C-alpha positions as CSV (number, residue, x, y, z in Angstrom):
1,M,9.6,-97.0,18.9
2,K,10.7,-100.6,19.1
3,N,13.2,-101.5,21.9
4,N,15.8,-102.8,19.4
5,T,15.5,-99.5,17.4
6,W,16.0,-97.5,20.6
7,N,19.0,-99.6,21.5
8,R,20.5,-99.0,18.0
9,I,20.1,-95.3,18.4
10,K,21.8,-95.4,21.8
11,K,24.6,-97.4,20.3
12,M,25.1,-94.8,17.6
13,V,25.0,-91.8,20.1
14,W,27.1,-93.4,22.9
15,P,30.6,-92.4,21.4
16,Y,29.4,-88.8,21.2
17,R,27.5,-88.6,24.5
18,K,29.7,-85.8,25.9
19,T,29.0,-83.7,22.9
20,V,25.3,-84.4,23.2
21,V,25.3,-83.3,26.8
22,L,27.2,-80.1,25.9
23,V,24.8,-79.3,23.1
24,T,21.8,-79.9,25.5
25,I,23.3,-77.5,28.1
26,I,24.0,-74.8,25.5
27,A,20.4,-75.2,24.2
28,I,19.0,-74.7,27.6
29,L,21.1,-71.6,28.1
30,I,19.7,-70.3,24.7
31,D,16.2,-71.0,26.0
32,I,16.8,-69.1,29.3
33,I,17.9,-66.1,27.2
34,A,14.8,-66.5,24.9
35,L,12.6,-66.5,28.0
36,A,14.3,-63.4,29.5
37,K,14.0,-61.2,26.4
38,P,10.2,-60.7,26.5
39,Y,10.6,-59.9,30.3
40,L,13.1,-57.1,29.5
41,I,10.7,-55.6,26.9
42,R,7.9,-55.8,29.5
43,L,10.0,-53.9,31.9
44,V,10.5,-51.1,29.4
45,I,6.8,-51.0,28.6
46,S,5.4,-51.4,32.1
47,E,8.0,-49.7,34.3
48,C,9.3,-47.0,32.0
49,L,7.1,-46.1,29.0
50,D,3.7,-46.7,30.7
51,K,4.7,-44.7,33.8
52,N,6.6,-42.2,31.8
53,V,9.7,-42.9,34.0
54,Y,12.8,-43.6,32.0
55,G,15.1,-44.4,34.9
56,K,14.8,-45.7,38.4
57,G,17.9,-47.1,40.1
58,I,19.6,-49.6,37.8
59,V,16.3,-50.2,35.9
60,T,16.7,-47.7,33.1
61,V,15.8,-47.9,29.4
62,T,19.5,-47.6,28.6
63,T,20.5,-50.5,30.9
64,I,17.7,-52.7,29.7
65,S,18.5,-51.9,26.1
66,F,22.2,-52.7,26.6
67,T,21.3,-56.0,28.4
68,Y,18.9,-56.9,25.6
69,I,21.6,-56.4,23.0
70,V,24.1,-58.5,25.1
71,F,21.5,-61.2,25.3
72,V,20.9,-61.1,21.5
73,I,24.6,-61.3,20.8
74,L,25.2,-64.1,23.3
75,E,22.2,-66.0,22.0
76,N,23.5,-65.9,18.4
77,I,27.0,-66.9,19.5
78,L,25.7,-69.9,21.5
79,D,23.3,-70.8,18.7
80,Y,26.1,-70.8,16.1
81,F,28.3,-73.0,18.4
82,N,25.3,-75.2,19.2
83,R,24.5,-75.7,15.5
84,K,28.1,-76.5,14.7
85,K,28.3,-79.1,17.4
86,S,24.9,-80.6,16.4
87,Y,26.0,-81.0,12.8
88,S,29.3,-82.6,13.9
89,I,27.3,-85.2,15.8
90,G,25.3,-86.0,12.7
91,E,28.4,-86.0,10.5
92,N,30.3,-88.4,12.8
93,I,27.4,-90.8,13.0
94,I,26.9,-90.9,9.3
95,F,30.6,-91.4,8.9
96,D,30.5,-94.4,11.2
97,L,27.4,-95.8,9.6
98,R,28.7,-95.6,6.0
99,N,32.0,-97.2,7.0
100,K,30.1,-100.0,8.9
101,L,27.9,-100.6,5.9
102,F,30.8,-100.7,3.4
103,K,32.8,-103.0,5.7
104,Y,29.8,-105.3,6.0
105,M,29.3,-105.3,2.2
106,E,33.0,-106.2,1.7
107,K,32.8,-109.0,4.3
108,A,29.4,-110.3,3.2
109,N,29.4,-113.5,1.2
110,V,28.5,-113.8,-2.4
111,K,25.1,-115.3,-1.5
112,F,24.2,-112.0,0.2
113,H,25.1,-110.0,-2.9
114,D,23.2,-112.5,-5.0
115,K,19.9,-111.8,-3.2
116,V,20.3,-108.0,-2.4
117,P,20.4,-105.8,-5.5
118,S,23.3,-103.4,-5.8
119,G,20.8,-100.5,-6.3
120,K,19.2,-101.2,-2.9
121,L,22.7,-101.3,-1.3
122,F,23.4,-97.9,-2.8
123,V,20.2,-96.5,-1.4
124,R,21.1,-97.9,2.1
125,I,24.6,-96.4,2.1
126,M,23.7,-93.0,0.6
127,S,20.0,-92.1,1.0
128,D,19.2,-93.9,4.3
129,T,22.3,-92.7,6.1
130,E,21.3,-89.1,5.1
131,D,18.0,-89.6,6.9
132,V,19.9,-90.7,10.0
133,Y,22.1,-87.6,9.8
134,T,19.0,-85.4,9.8
135,L,17.7,-87.1,12.9
136,F,20.9,-86.5,14.9
137,S,21.8,-83.0,13.6
138,D,18.3,-81.5,13.7
139,V,16.1,-83.5,16.1
140,V,17.9,-85.2,18.9
141,T,19.9,-82.2,19.9
142,T,16.8,-79.8,19.8
143,F,14.4,-82.1,21.7
144,A,15.6,-81.1,25.2
145,K,15.6,-77.5,24.1
146,D,12.0,-77.6,22.9
147,I,10.8,-79.4,26.0
148,F,12.6,-77.0,28.3
149,I,11.3,-73.8,26.7
150,L,7.7,-75.2,26.7
151,I,7.9,-75.9,30.4
152,G,9.6,-72.5,31.0
153,I,6.9,-70.5,29.0
154,I,4.0,-72.3,30.7
155,T,5.6,-71.8,34.2
156,I,6.2,-68.1,33.7
157,M,2.7,-67.5,32.2
158,I,1.1,-69.2,35.2
159,Y,3.3,-67.3,37.6
160,I,2.3,-63.9,36.1
161,S,-1.4,-64.5,35.7
162,F,-3.0,-67.9,36.4
163,K,-6.3,-67.0,34.8
164,L,-4.8,-65.5,31.7
165,A,-2.5,-68.5,31.4
166,M,-5.4,-70.9,31.6
167,L,-7.3,-69.0,28.9
168,S,-4.2,-68.9,26.7
169,L,-3.6,-72.7,27.1
170,I,-7.1,-73.5,25.9
171,V,-5.6,-73.9,22.5
172,I,-3.3,-76.8,23.7
173,P,-6.0,-79.5,23.2
174,L,-6.6,-78.2,19.7
175,I,-2.9,-78.5,19.0
176,I,-2.7,-82.0,20.3
177,I,-5.8,-83.2,18.4
178,S,-4.9,-81.6,15.1
179,S,-1.2,-82.7,15.4
180,Y,-2.2,-86.3,16.2
181,I,-4.5,-86.6,13.2
182,L,-2.1,-84.9,10.8
183,T,0.9,-86.9,12.1
184,K,-1.0,-90.2,11.6
185,L,-1.8,-89.1,8.0
186,L,1.8,-88.0,7.5
187,N,3.2,-91.4,8.8
188,K,1.0,-93.3,6.3
189,A,2.0,-91.0,3.5
190,F,5.7,-91.2,4.4
191,T,5.7,-95.0,4.3
192,N,4.3,-94.8,0.7
193,V,6.9,-92.2,-0.2
194,K,9.8,-94.3,1.3
195,N,8.8,-97.4,-0.7
196,A,8.4,-95.4,-3.9
197,R,11.7,-93.6,-3.4
198,T,13.6,-96.9,-2.8
199,K,12.1,-98.4,-5.9
200,L,13.0,-95.3,-8.0
201,N,16.6,-95.1,-6.6
202,T,17.1,-98.8,-7.3
203,F,15.8,-98.3,-10.9
204,F,18.2,-95.4,-11.5
205,A,21.2,-97.2,-10.0
206,E,20.7,-100.4,-12.1
207,S,19.8,-98.4,-15.3
208,I,22.9,-96.3,-15.1
209,Y,25.1,-99.4,-14.4
210,G,23.5,-101.3,-17.3
211,V,23.3,-98.4,-19.7
212,K,25.5,-100.2,-22.3
213,L,23.1,-103.2,-22.3
214,I,20.2,-100.9,-22.8
215,K,21.9,-99.3,-25.8
216,V,23.0,-102.6,-27.3
217,F,19.5,-103.9,-27.3
218,N,18.0,-100.5,-28.2
219,R,15.7,-100.5,-25.2
220,Q,15.9,-96.8,-24.5
221,K,12.2,-96.2,-25.2
222,E,11.1,-99.1,-22.9
223,K,13.4,-97.9,-20.1
224,Q,12.1,-94.3,-20.5
225,E,8.6,-95.6,-20.1
226,E,9.6,-97.6,-17.0
227,C,11.3,-94.4,-15.7
228,E,8.2,-92.4,-16.3
229,K,6.1,-95.1,-14.6
230,N,8.4,-95.1,-11.5
231,T,8.6,-91.3,-11.3
232,T,4.8,-91.1,-11.6
233,E,4.4,-93.5,-8.8
234,F,6.8,-91.5,-6.7
235,L,5.0,-88.2,-7.6
236,E,1.6,-89.7,-6.7
237,A,3.1,-91.0,-3.4
238,I,4.6,-87.6,-2.5
239,K,1.6,-85.4,-3.4
240,P,-0.3,-86.2,-0.1
241,M,2.9,-85.3,1.7
242,G,2.9,-81.8,0.1
243,Y,-0.8,-81.3,1.0
244,L,-0.3,-82.4,4.6
245,Q,3.0,-80.5,5.1
246,G,1.2,-77.3,3.8
247,L,-1.8,-78.0,6.0
248,L,0.2,-78.5,9.2
249,P,1.8,-75.0,9.5
250,A,-1.4,-73.4,8.3
251,T,-3.4,-75.2,11.1
252,M,-0.8,-74.3,13.7
253,S,-0.8,-70.6,12.5
254,L,-4.6,-70.6,12.8
255,I,-4.5,-72.0,16.3
256,E,-1.7,-69.6,17.3
257,N,-3.7,-66.5,16.2
258,L,-6.7,-67.9,17.9
259,G,-4.7,-68.0,21.2
260,I,-3.6,-64.4,20.7
261,S,-7.2,-63.4,20.0
262,I,-8.3,-65.0,23.2
263,I,-5.6,-63.1,25.2
264,I,-6.6,-59.8,23.7
265,W,-10.3,-60.5,24.2
266,A,-9.8,-61.5,27.8
267,V,-7.8,-58.4,28.6
268,V,-10.1,-56.0,26.8
269,S,-13.2,-57.6,28.3
270,K,-11.6,-57.8,31.8
271,V,-12.5,-61.4,32.0
272,V,-9.4,-62.1,34.1
273,G,-10.5,-59.5,36.7
274,A,-7.9,-56.9,37.6
275,E,-6.6,-54.7,35.0
276,I,-3.6,-56.2,33.0
277,D,-1.0,-53.7,31.9
278,V,0.3,-53.6,28.3
279,G,3.7,-55.1,29.2
280,I,2.0,-58.3,30.5
281,V,-0.1,-58.5,27.3
282,Y,3.0,-58.2,25.2
283,M,4.7,-61.0,27.3
284,F,1.8,-63.3,27.0
285,T,1.4,-62.9,23.2
286,T,5.2,-63.2,22.7
287,Y,5.4,-66.3,24.9
288,L,2.4,-67.8,23.1
289,K,4.0,-67.3,19.7
290,N,7.3,-68.7,21.1
291,M,5.4,-71.7,22.4
292,F,4.2,-72.6,19.0
293,D,7.7,-72.6,17.5
294,P,8.9,-75.7,19.5
295,I,5.5,-77.3,19.1
296,N,5.6,-76.9,15.3
297,R,9.1,-78.1,15.2
298,M,8.3,-81.2,17.3
299,I,5.4,-82.0,15.1
300,E,7.4,-81.5,11.9
301,N,10.2,-83.7,13.4
302,V,7.7,-86.6,13.7
303,E,8.2,-87.1,10.0
304,I,12.0,-86.9,10.3
305,V,12.0,-89.4,13.2
306,E,9.7,-91.8,11.4
307,E,11.9,-91.6,8.3
308,A,15.1,-92.0,10.3
309,V,13.8,-94.9,12.4
310,T,12.7,-96.7,9.2
311,S,16.2,-96.1,7.7
312,I,18.0,-97.2,10.9
313,D,16.0,-100.4,11.0
314,K,16.8,-101.1,7.3
315,I,20.5,-100.4,7.8
316,Y,20.8,-102.5,10.9
317,E,18.8,-105.3,9.3
318,I,21.9,-105.6,7.0
319,I,24.8,-105.0,9.4
320,E,23.3,-107.2,12.2
321,D,22.8,-110.2,9.9
322,E,26.0,-112.1,10.9
323,D,24.9,-115.2,9.0
324,C,26.0,-113.5,5.7
325,L,29.4,-112.6,7.0
326,E,32.6,-114.4,5.9
327,N,35.1,-115.2,8.7
328,F,38.5,-113.9,7.8
329,E,40.0,-114.3,11.3
330,T,40.0,-118.1,12.0
331,G,41.4,-121.0,10.1
332,K,44.8,-122.4,9.3
333,C,47.5,-120.7,7.3
334,L,49.6,-123.4,5.6
335,D,53.3,-123.1,5.2
336,K,52.8,-123.1,1.4
337,I,49.9,-124.2,-0.8
338,K,51.2,-126.8,-3.2
339,G,48.0,-126.9,-5.1
340,K,46.5,-130.4,-4.7
341,I,42.7,-130.1,-4.9
342,E,40.3,-132.9,-4.1
343,F,36.5,-133.0,-4.5
344,K,35.0,-135.9,-2.6
345,N,31.3,-136.7,-3.2
346,V,30.4,-133.0,-3.4
347,W,26.7,-132.0,-3.5
348,F,25.8,-128.4,-3.9
349,A,22.7,-126.3,-4.6
350,Y,22.2,-122.6,-4.7
351,E,18.6,-123.1,-3.7
352,K,17.3,-126.0,-1.6
353,D,17.2,-129.4,-3.5
354,N,17.9,-127.7,-6.8
355,W,21.2,-129.6,-7.2
356,I,23.9,-128.0,-9.4
357,L,26.6,-130.5,-8.5
358,K,25.6,-134.1,-7.8
359,D,28.1,-136.4,-6.1
360,V,31.1,-134.8,-7.9
361,S,34.6,-136.4,-7.2
362,F,37.9,-135.6,-8.8
363,T,41.5,-134.9,-7.9
364,I,43.9,-132.3,-9.3
365,E,47.6,-133.0,-8.5
366,P,50.0,-130.1,-7.6
367,G,51.2,-128.4,-10.8
368,Q,48.6,-130.2,-12.9
369,S,46.5,-128.4,-15.5
370,I,42.9,-129.4,-16.0
371,A,40.0,-128.1,-18.0
372,L,36.3,-128.1,-17.2
373,V,34.1,-128.7,-20.2
374,G,30.3,-128.8,-20.5
375,K,27.2,-127.0,-21.6
376,T,26.0,-123.8,-19.9
377,G,24.6,-124.8,-16.5
378,S,26.6,-128.0,-16.2
379,G,28.4,-126.8,-13.1
380,K,31.8,-125.5,-14.4
381,N,31.5,-122.0,-12.9
382,T,30.1,-123.5,-9.7
383,I,33.3,-125.5,-9.2
384,Q,35.3,-122.3,-9.5
385,N,33.0,-120.6,-7.0
386,L,33.4,-123.4,-4.5
387,I,37.2,-123.5,-4.8
388,N,37.2,-119.8,-4.0
389,R,34.8,-120.6,-1.1
390,F,32.1,-118.2,-2.3
391,Y,29.5,-120.7,-1.2
392,T,29.3,-123.6,1.3
393,I,28.6,-127.1,0.0
394,Q,25.7,-129.2,1.5
395,Q,27.5,-132.6,1.3
396,G,30.9,-134.0,0.7
397,E,34.4,-132.5,1.1
398,I,36.7,-130.1,-0.7
399,I,40.3,-130.6,0.3
400,I,43.4,-128.6,-0.6
401,D,46.8,-130.1,0.3
402,G,45.1,-132.5,2.6
403,V,43.2,-129.9,4.6
404,N,39.5,-129.3,4.4
405,I,38.9,-126.0,2.5
406,Y,36.7,-124.7,5.3
407,D,39.5,-125.2,7.9
408,I,41.8,-122.9,5.9
409,N,42.0,-119.2,6.7
410,L,39.8,-117.5,4.1
411,E,42.1,-114.5,3.4
412,Y,45.1,-116.8,3.0
413,L,43.1,-119.2,0.7
414,R,42.0,-116.5,-1.7
415,K,45.5,-114.9,-1.7
416,N,46.8,-118.1,-3.1
417,I,44.1,-118.5,-5.8
418,G,44.2,-116.3,-8.8
419,T,41.0,-116.1,-10.8
420,I,40.6,-114.4,-14.2
421,L,37.0,-113.8,-15.2
422,Q,35.6,-113.3,-18.6
423,D,34.8,-109.6,-17.9
424,P,37.4,-108.3,-15.5
425,F,36.6,-105.2,-13.5
426,I,38.8,-102.2,-14.0
427,Y,38.8,-99.4,-11.3
428,A,38.9,-95.7,-12.1
429,K,42.5,-95.6,-10.9
430,S,46.0,-95.8,-12.5
431,I,47.0,-98.9,-14.5
432,K,49.6,-99.6,-11.8
433,D,47.0,-99.5,-9.1
434,N,44.7,-101.8,-11.1
435,I,47.6,-104.4,-11.4
436,K,48.6,-104.1,-7.7
437,L,45.0,-104.2,-6.4
438,F,46.0,-102.4,-3.2
439,N,48.8,-104.9,-2.5
440,E,52.3,-103.9,-1.7
441,I,54.1,-104.8,-4.9
442,D,57.3,-103.2,-6.1
443,D,57.6,-101.6,-9.6
444,E,60.0,-104.2,-10.8
445,T,57.5,-107.0,-10.2
446,I,54.8,-105.0,-11.9
447,K,57.0,-104.5,-15.0
448,E,57.7,-108.2,-15.1
449,A,54.0,-109.0,-14.8
450,V,53.3,-106.6,-17.7
451,E,55.9,-108.4,-19.9
452,L,54.6,-111.8,-19.0
453,S,51.0,-110.8,-19.8
454,S,52.1,-109.4,-23.2
455,A,50.6,-106.0,-22.2
456,T,53.9,-104.0,-22.7
457,N,52.9,-102.6,-26.1
458,F,49.4,-101.7,-25.0
459,I,50.5,-99.9,-21.8
460,N,53.4,-98.1,-23.6
461,S,50.8,-96.8,-26.1
462,L,49.1,-94.9,-23.3
463,D,50.0,-91.3,-22.7
464,N,51.1,-91.9,-19.1
465,G,52.0,-95.6,-19.3
466,L,51.5,-97.3,-16.0
467,D,50.3,-94.0,-14.5
468,E,47.5,-93.6,-16.9
469,I,44.1,-93.2,-15.1
470,A,41.5,-95.7,-16.4
471,K,38.0,-94.5,-16.9
472,E,35.0,-95.9,-15.0
473,R,35.0,-99.8,-15.4
474,G,37.8,-99.3,-18.1
475,N,35.2,-98.2,-20.7
476,T,37.9,-96.7,-22.9
477,F,39.8,-100.0,-23.1
478,S,38.8,-102.9,-25.4
479,A,37.7,-106.3,-23.9
480,G,41.1,-107.7,-24.9
481,Q,43.1,-104.9,-23.3
482,K,41.1,-105.4,-20.0
483,Q,42.0,-109.1,-20.2
484,L,45.7,-108.3,-20.6
485,L,45.5,-106.2,-17.4
486,A,43.7,-109.1,-15.6
487,F,46.6,-111.4,-16.6
488,A,49.1,-108.9,-15.4
489,R,47.3,-108.8,-12.0
490,I,47.7,-112.6,-11.7
491,F,51.3,-112.6,-12.7
492,A,52.1,-109.8,-10.2
493,L,50.3,-111.6,-7.3
494,D,51.9,-115.0,-8.3
495,P,49.3,-117.3,-6.6
496,S,49.7,-121.1,-6.2
497,I,46.5,-121.9,-8.1
498,F,45.2,-120.4,-11.4
499,I,41.6,-120.4,-12.4
500,L,41.1,-119.1,-15.9
501,D,37.4,-118.6,-16.9
502,E,37.5,-118.5,-20.7
503,A,40.0,-115.7,-20.1
504,T,41.4,-115.5,-23.7
505,A,38.0,-115.3,-25.4
506,N,38.3,-111.6,-26.2
507,I,42.0,-111.5,-27.2
508,D,43.3,-111.7,-30.8
509,T,45.1,-114.8,-31.9
510,T,48.6,-113.3,-31.9
511,T,48.2,-112.0,-28.3
512,E,46.6,-115.3,-27.2
513,E,49.6,-117.2,-28.4
514,L,52.0,-114.9,-26.5
515,I,49.8,-115.2,-23.3
516,Q,49.6,-119.0,-23.7
517,K,53.4,-119.2,-23.7
518,S,53.5,-117.0,-20.6
519,V,50.8,-119.1,-18.9
520,D,52.6,-122.3,-19.7
521,K,55.9,-120.9,-18.3
522,L,54.4,-119.5,-15.2
523,S,52.0,-122.4,-14.4
524,K,54.7,-125.0,-14.9
525,N,54.8,-125.8,-11.2
526,K,51.4,-124.5,-10.3
527,T,47.9,-125.9,-10.4
528,S,45.8,-124.5,-13.3
529,I,42.1,-124.8,-13.9
530,F,40.6,-123.7,-17.3
531,I,36.9,-123.2,-17.8
532,A,36.6,-123.2,-21.6
533,H,34.2,-123.3,-24.5
534,R,36.9,-122.9,-27.1
535,L,38.3,-126.4,-27.1
536,A,41.4,-125.4,-29.0
537,T,42.7,-123.7,-25.9
538,I,42.6,-126.8,-23.7
539,V,44.0,-129.7,-25.9
540,N,47.3,-129.6,-24.1
541,V,46.1,-129.7,-20.5
542,D,46.9,-132.7,-18.3
543,K,43.2,-133.7,-17.7
544,I,39.8,-132.7,-19.1
545,I,36.8,-133.1,-16.9
546,V,33.5,-133.2,-18.8
547,L,30.3,-132.2,-16.9
548,S,26.7,-132.6,-17.8
549,N,23.8,-131.6,-15.5
550,G,26.1,-131.3,-12.5
551,E,27.7,-134.8,-12.9
552,I,31.1,-135.9,-14.3
553,I,30.5,-138.0,-17.3
554,E,34.1,-138.3,-18.6
555,Q,37.7,-137.7,-17.5
556,G,41.0,-138.0,-19.3
557,N,43.4,-136.1,-21.5
558,H,42.4,-134.8,-25.0
559,E,43.7,-137.9,-26.9
560,Q,42.0,-140.4,-24.6
561,L,38.7,-138.6,-24.7
562,V,38.7,-138.2,-28.5
563,K,39.5,-142.0,-28.9
564,S,36.8,-143.0,-26.5
565,G,34.2,-141.7,-28.9
566,G,32.0,-140.3,-26.1
567,Y,30.5,-136.9,-25.5
568,Y,33.7,-135.0,-25.6
569,S,34.7,-136.6,-28.9
570,S,31.5,-135.6,-30.5
571,L,31.8,-132.1,-29.0
572,Y,35.3,-131.7,-30.4
573,S,34.4,-133.1,-33.8
574,A,31.6,-130.5,-34.0
575,Y,34.0,-127.7,-32.9
576,Y,36.6,-128.8,-35.4
577,N,34.1,-129.0,-38.3
578,S,32.8,-125.5,-37.4
579,L,36.4,-124.2,-37.8
580,V,36.9,-126.0,-41.1
């Protein structure tokens, strides 16, 4: 095991170290009882039944039987308590891990989510953490117990009869050799299973999330074929595991019975010299069988450990990668954001040297409305991403109210920027919660926001109004209705800067007119940025910035750009003619 993996395990266990110690002590007590029980049976056989004497002093069959019953009851009570505490350790650790993973995913930058598929993150937070739970609930807390009982059994066997113990332990090398070979094969098989499982889980997560797209393009057959291919790969990967897992207990059982046969042969043949009574034979065969239980468990746990170690490394590869974390703690909180935005010679690329923005410079005055126009890939959405500080620019400066955007506290910055995307996300919560978005907003403000967004009629048509619970991703709402809710969110939060990403594209003309009036009224003293393809929605903005291949090619208001006869003029003429 790598040092960093071991350190990670210690870090996870440390908060529960007292419980681990308690569980270990209880496990050792259980082992002591397990070691004592065969000795009690031996007393009955050798001292009572064999000699036909059923009582001598305190050593009577009744006393021994009562003691044995007490030991059994005590063993089961301790075992129950031990299992309960062991499971609580695993449950607490998986609780901590899942919360750490989710916290990381929330604080991770957009670049991280761009490169890591959501399906893989789902596997990490659900499947991999379950592997870790198994390690701590089933393996860590039983390791000391297994070691102690092995040492105890071997010590007692040697104490009773050294020669018979040595003969019994002849099978130990067979156990070590066979377990080593089978473990190596299991590890190799497990790696293949792990990779195939991750691929399969990622496929399922993405396919379920994108089921509408599959239906729209009628790709069910192709996706079913891909599913069969992935499940076949997983089946082929897991088959060797089944063979090996079946072979392992069978091999151990064979060796166990071989050891018992050696004991019986040695006693019957008097190889060990002096005559051995029946009670000692019973003790040796019982101890030998009991010795195989922890050995089998330890060998079987190798797979669990390997699986958990792999999962721990994959989980911590994510949560220890601080380069992808956004810093919400530092930075300035301005008295109030007025909304002046300046881009000064900004260069930006998502990938090295593949420039999306090239030396872009423009200024938006407080309360001014602007529109970004250009073909797909011209850089419009990139500007929106940079204002929200989803990415870091390579060159130049972005300034808000005279302060570099990277010197402003990130939480404060985004709180003052309201962005409406083309496809707003709706949580499976009440309409009120979807508008509030976990902010402390009073009911009166929410009602005003609903009226301003022209969503009153839509929400009143629902059975429970604002308390109506939306389905997953708002699937029962139309695209236009979801946009209305998105507008209500922005009006309720009342940010200083609006960014509207073709936000009225899916709303009917009547509703669009109502929203436009509300937007005009609300954004009168606020900076507004429109990313638009429908040019009719931006003719009244203060400034239009025309982009092409990441560069600004024109700036001005609608009338100025139409009169100039440039790119925007031809674009608007084509749009107008298409309407006619």
